[in-house]
C-alpha positions as CSV (number, residue, x, y, z in Angstrom):
1,M,7.7,-20.0,30.2
2,N,9.8,-17.1,28.7
3,I,7.2,-14.6,29.9
4,L,7.4,-16.0,33.4
5,K,11.2,-15.9,33.4
6,K,11.1,-12.3,32.2
7,I,8.6,-11.4,35.0
8,R,10.7,-13.1,37.6
9,S,13.9,-11.4,36.4
10,S,12.3,-8.0,36.4
11,M,13.0,-5.4,39.1
12,W,9.4,-4.9,39.9
13,Y,9.0,-8.7,40.7
14,W,12.1,-8.5,43.0
15,W,10.6,-5.5,44.8
16,L,7.2,-7.0,45.2
17,H,8.6,-10.4,46.3
18,S,11.0,-8.8,48.8
19,I,8.2,-6.7,50.3
20,L,5.5,-9.3,50.5
21,Y,7.7,-12.3,51.4
22,G,9.7,-10.3,53.9
23,F,6.5,-9.1,55.5
24,Y,5.3,-12.7,55.7
25,R,8.6,-14.0,57.0
26,K,8.6,-11.4,59.8
27,N,5.1,-12.5,60.8
28,G,3.7,-9.2,59.7
29,L,0.1,-10.3,59.8
30,Q,0.4,-11.5,63.4
31,K,2.1,-8.2,64.4
32,A,-0.7,-6.3,62.7
33,N,-3.4,-8.3,64.5
34,A,-1.6,-7.7,67.9
35,L,-1.2,-4.0,67.0
36,A,-4.9,-3.7,66.1
37,Y,-5.9,-5.2,69.4
38,V,-3.7,-2.8,71.3
39,V,-5.2,0.2,69.4
40,L,-8.7,-1.1,70.1
41,V,-8.1,-1.3,73.8
42,S,-6.3,2.0,73.9
43,F,-8.5,4.0,71.5
44,V,-11.0,5.5,74.0
45,P,-8.3,6.4,76.6
46,V,-6.2,8.0,73.8
47,C,-9.1,10.1,72.6
48,V,-10.1,11.2,76.1
49,S,-6.6,12.0,77.3
50,T,-5.9,13.9,74.1
51,A,-9.2,15.9,74.5
52,I,-8.4,16.8,78.1
53,I,-4.9,18.1,77.2
54,I,-5.7,19.9,73.9
55,T,-8.9,21.6,75.2
56,Q,-6.7,23.4,77.7
57,I,-5.5,25.4,74.7
58,V,-8.2,25.0,72.1
59,P,-12.0,25.6,72.7
60,S,-13.7,22.3,73.2
61,R,-16.3,23.1,70.5
62,V,-13.6,23.6,67.9
63,Y,-11.7,20.4,69.1
64,L,-14.8,18.2,68.9
65,H,-15.7,19.6,65.4
66,Y,-12.3,18.6,64.0
67,E,-12.1,15.4,65.9
68,S,-15.4,14.4,64.3
69,K,-14.0,15.3,60.9
70,I,-10.9,13.2,61.4
71,L,-12.9,10.2,62.6
72,K,-15.3,10.4,59.7
73,S,-12.4,10.8,57.3
74,Y,-10.3,7.8,58.6
75,F,-13.0,5.4,59.7
76,P,-15.3,4.9,56.7
77,G,-18.9,4.0,57.4
78,I,-18.4,3.9,61.2
79,G,-16.9,7.4,61.8
80,S,-20.1,9.2,62.7
81,E,-21.2,6.5,65.2
82,L,-17.7,6.2,66.6
83,S,-17.6,10.0,67.1
84,S,-20.9,10.0,69.0
85,Y,-19.6,7.3,71.3
86,I,-16.3,9.1,71.9
87,N,-18.2,12.3,72.7
88,V,-20.2,10.5,75.4
89,F,-16.9,9.4,77.0
90,Q,-15.3,12.8,76.7
91,S,-18.3,14.5,78.3
92,H,-17.4,12.7,81.5
93,A,-13.7,13.5,81.2
94,W,-13.8,16.6,83.4
95,S,-15.1,14.6,86.3
96,L,-11.9,12.4,86.3
97,S,-9.3,12.8,89.0
98,I,-5.7,13.6,88.3
99,I,-4.7,10.0,88.9
100,N,-7.3,8.8,86.4
101,V,-6.0,11.3,83.8
102,M,-2.4,10.1,84.4
103,F,-3.6,6.5,83.9
104,L,-5.1,7.5,80.5
105,V,-1.9,9.2,79.5
106,V,0.2,6.1,80.5
107,I,-2.1,4.0,78.3
108,T,-1.6,6.4,75.4
109,L,2.2,6.3,75.8
110,L,2.1,2.5,75.9
111,M,0.1,2.4,72.7
112,I,2.6,4.7,70.9
113,N,5.5,2.6,72.2
114,S,3.8,-0.5,70.8
115,I,3.5,1.2,67.4
116,R,7.2,2.1,67.5
117,S,8.2,-1.4,68.6
118,N,6.3,-3.0,65.7
119,L,8.0,-0.5,63.3
120,D,11.4,-1.4,64.7
121,Q,10.8,-5.1,64.3
122,L,9.8,-4.7,60.6
123,L,12.9,-2.4,60.1
124,E,15.1,-4.9,62.0
125,V,16.3,-2.2,64.3
126,N,18.6,-3.3,67.2
127,R,17.5,-0.8,69.9
128,K,20.0,0.5,72.4
129,K,19.1,1.3,75.9
130,S,18.1,4.9,76.3
131,N,17.2,7.3,79.1
132,V,13.5,6.6,80.1
133,S,12.7,10.2,80.6
134,V,14.1,11.2,77.3
135,K,12.2,8.3,75.6
136,I,8.9,9.4,77.2
137,G,9.5,13.0,76.2
138,I,10.2,12.0,72.5
139,I,7.0,9.8,72.5
140,I,4.9,12.7,73.8
141,L,6.3,15.2,71.3
142,L,5.7,12.7,68.4
143,F,2.2,12.0,69.5
144,F,1.1,15.6,69.8
145,G,3.0,16.5,66.7
146,V,1.0,13.9,64.7
147,I,-2.3,15.0,66.4
148,G,-1.5,18.6,65.6
149,L,-0.6,17.7,62.0
150,G,-3.9,15.8,61.6
151,F,-5.9,18.8,62.8
152,G,-4.0,21.2,60.6
153,L,-4.5,19.1,57.5
154,I,-8.2,18.7,58.2
155,W,-8.5,22.5,58.8
156,L,-6.6,23.1,55.5
157,K,-9.0,20.8,53.7
158,E,-12.0,22.6,55.1
159,V,-10.6,26.0,54.1
160,L,-9.9,24.9,50.6
161,K,-13.4,23.3,50.4
162,L,-15.2,26.4,51.6
163,Y,-13.3,29.3,50.0
164,I,-11.1,28.1,47.2
165,L,-12.9,25.1,45.6
166,V,-16.3,26.8,45.5
167,D,-15.9,27.7,41.8
168,L,-14.5,24.3,40.8
169,V,-17.8,22.4,41.0
170,R,-17.1,20.1,38.1
171,H,-13.9,18.8,39.6
172,H,-14.9,19.2,43.2
173,N,-15.0,15.6,44.2
174,T,-11.7,14.8,42.5
175,I,-9.9,17.6,44.3
176,L,-11.3,16.6,47.6
177,V,-10.1,13.0,47.0
178,L,-6.7,14.3,46.2
179,L,-6.7,16.4,49.4
180,S,-7.6,13.4,51.4
181,Y,-4.8,11.5,49.7
182,F,-2.4,14.3,50.5
183,N,-3.4,14.2,54.2
184,S,-2.7,10.5,54.3
185,V,0.7,10.9,52.5
186,V,1.9,13.6,55.0
187,A,0.7,11.7,58.1
188,F,2.2,8.3,57.1
189,S,5.5,9.9,55.9
190,I,5.9,11.8,59.2
191,I,5.2,8.7,61.3
192,Y,7.7,6.6,59.2
193,K,10.3,9.3,59.4
194,F,10.2,10.0,63.2
195,F,8.7,7.0,65.0
196,P,11.3,4.3,64.5
197,H,14.4,4.0,66.7
198,T,16.6,4.4,63.7
199,K,17.4,7.0,61.0
200,V,15.0,6.8,58.1
201,R,15.7,9.0,55.0
202,M,12.9,11.4,54.3
203,Y,12.7,10.3,50.7
204,D,12.2,6.6,51.8
205,A,9.5,7.7,54.3
206,F,7.8,9.7,51.6
207,V,7.9,6.9,49.1
208,A,6.5,4.4,51.6
209,G,3.9,7.0,52.8
210,S,2.8,7.6,49.2
211,I,2.4,3.9,48.4
212,V,0.6,3.2,51.7
213,A,-1.7,6.2,51.3
214,V,-2.8,4.9,47.9
215,I,-3.6,1.4,49.4
216,F,-5.2,3.1,52.4
217,E,-7.5,5.3,50.2
218,V,-8.5,2.2,48.1
219,A,-9.1,0.2,51.3
220,K,-11.4,3.0,52.6
221,C,-13.5,2.8,49.4
222,V,-13.7,-1.0,49.5
223,F,-14.6,-1.0,53.2
224,M,-17.3,1.5,52.6
225,L,-18.8,-0.7,49.8
226,Y,-18.5,-3.7,52.2
227,F,-20.2,-1.7,54.9
228,N,-23.1,-0.5,52.7
229,Y,-23.8,-3.5,50.5
230,V,-22.1,-6.7,51.6
231,S,-21.8,-6.8,55.4
232,I,-24.4,-8.9,57.3
233,A,-22.9,-7.6,60.6
234,H,-25.9,-5.4,61.1
235,V,-28.1,-8.5,61.2
236,L,-25.9,-10.5,63.5
237,Y,-24.8,-7.8,66.0
238,G,-27.6,-5.2,65.8
239,S,-26.6,-2.0,67.7
240,L,-23.2,-3.5,68.6
241,V,-22.2,-3.7,64.9
242,I,-19.6,-0.9,65.4
243,I,-17.4,-3.2,67.5
244,P,-16.6,-6.0,65.0
245,L,-16.5,-3.5,62.1
246,F,-14.1,-1.2,64.1
247,L,-11.8,-4.1,64.9
248,L,-11.9,-5.3,61.3
249,W,-10.9,-1.8,60.1
250,L,-8.2,-1.5,62.6
251,D,-6.8,-4.8,61.5
252,I,-6.8,-3.7,57.8
253,V,-5.1,-0.4,58.7
254,A,-2.5,-2.1,60.8
255,V,-1.5,-4.4,58.0
256,I,-1.3,-1.5,55.5
257,F,0.7,0.6,58.0
258,L,3.2,-2.1,58.8
259,L,3.6,-2.9,55.2
260,G,5.0,0.6,54.8
261,A,7.7,-0.2,57.2
262,Q,8.7,-3.3,55.1
263,I,8.8,-1.0,52.0
264,I,11.3,1.2,53.8
265,F,13.4,-1.8,54.9
266,V,13.6,-3.1,51.3
267,R,14.6,0.3,50.0
268,Q,17.3,0.6,52.6
269,R,18.6,-2.9,52.0
270,Y,18.6,-2.4,48.2
271,R,20.6,0.8,48.6
272,I,23.2,-0.9,50.8
273,K,23.4,-3.8,48.3
274,F,23.7,-1.5,45.3
275,R,26.6,0.4,47.1
276,R,28.5,-2.8,47.8
277,R,28.3,-3.7,44.1
278,E,29.8,-0.4,43.2
């Protein structure tokens, strides 16, 4: 009993309870499920519209190479097959009319707005009415900023792997894992910092991004093991196996991602509470 009392009175218990119970109280799992479905429906339009826009600046061969790297890195087990499907859709992208391209861009913006809305709900942000054109402009800048960041980090990882890590054979895998973790930390931190409709301290975003990145990397390993050794989806779904596995992975990532927003909320509330005590 004394041990239980000590655990319950500890700061770590308070943090964990505040994060998990707060996430549950705000219907975090339901929000994650809804967000995963939105991303599932929007995924192909987002990839196609992004390819159409970015390949105006970057050669398509280079873009497809790094897009494949990103999909393989962030979608364990299904990244290669997912990349091949996306390439088929993108091969028909140039035959689309301007109206169709605009439709894809609108779907992309709606998906990003859904992400921001879920973050705001976890952070308990009371959004004020803002100029629609300014809001759309901010969303576009954030989207392409994150995409550019992702490509930059993957490029950096490739450069380090090819030219700097060649002599570090013994620690090669460890360093690559650390680079992958670094990519995730930077990506999550940037999203947590700039996506919500409220001011988030960079340190809070970094702490949440670091914690979420650890959970994300562990989840990738566990999902890969499930995909290779446990899953019977191949038997049930055959060639369509990528669909349920893709949805399952999106659901897992959505839960992890929104949990980061709750971590930021708890940190901000704790800071306010601590200042009032002083």
